[in-house]
Steps between C-alpha positions, in 0.01 A plus 500: 500500500485176705258459784596567859308235675530639841359840397231327292391281804470806724311690241254214454457444876426875537253511197309182601515507878176332635376417143358151461320534167680270263428711179606831668812341614579359159427827323733689732777235495493480117530876460783540745701191382450584127645838543783398726723345233548547132554122447121461572313527165170344617403450868178374632292236680297197376231422756373166586122512394408135470636145539840507324433830324668844503347821363677823449501748782653833552804555269730766333634476148356371178203258488528167676332157448158512652472146622773248575426139624743360768597245236662760263786739495734657758209642699328165505810331619535751783137440609515120461823457692479803731867550424667814341575458133822678384514469127815659340374415146128457436568319167664221695204452731290216375133625473578871530206715413606792286259773614745754369760439232747734667539278818838343531515401865249462778472480881177364643425457874218334661289719727381329825316650796579423864244211498687331216239583238637564147368841394675515166852565351700811452657510145784722394608485131806668354589576145869407601625148515616366837368818674414344833704352792425283795554814713199658309292194561593491878437869548166519321386178669557648835317824405204302371479270811511818717228694312259190433521342846155621609324483152214278379386413168312792327 
């Protein structure tokens, strides 16, 4: 099963219409995205909770790292650069943090509200190598921008 991004975007728009609470949005998006595609082994958010610091937010799958500094890992790189990180092989990513030994590839997207404030990052791990494409990054990036436009830090 591969995600139908048009349907996913419509579903999320309907489920979250008028919602501005960041954690509520994160929880709903995580659930819907995680169950939309069997490539997605771990799906969740890391929230900005301090200067250059991410803490785990709503997620689906096994346990995740609790705290990630901007200076470490794929999530830290996405937060630090505010650019999507498309990693086909996590073993080849210098400084990768192995929160789960089953992770083979990763897609991490910065989450920014309409005022340009970094709220966190959206992290999707796969137990398959090279599981993600630029099309995944683009479609999910659009969904995140649409859903978090009016959000503030929790």
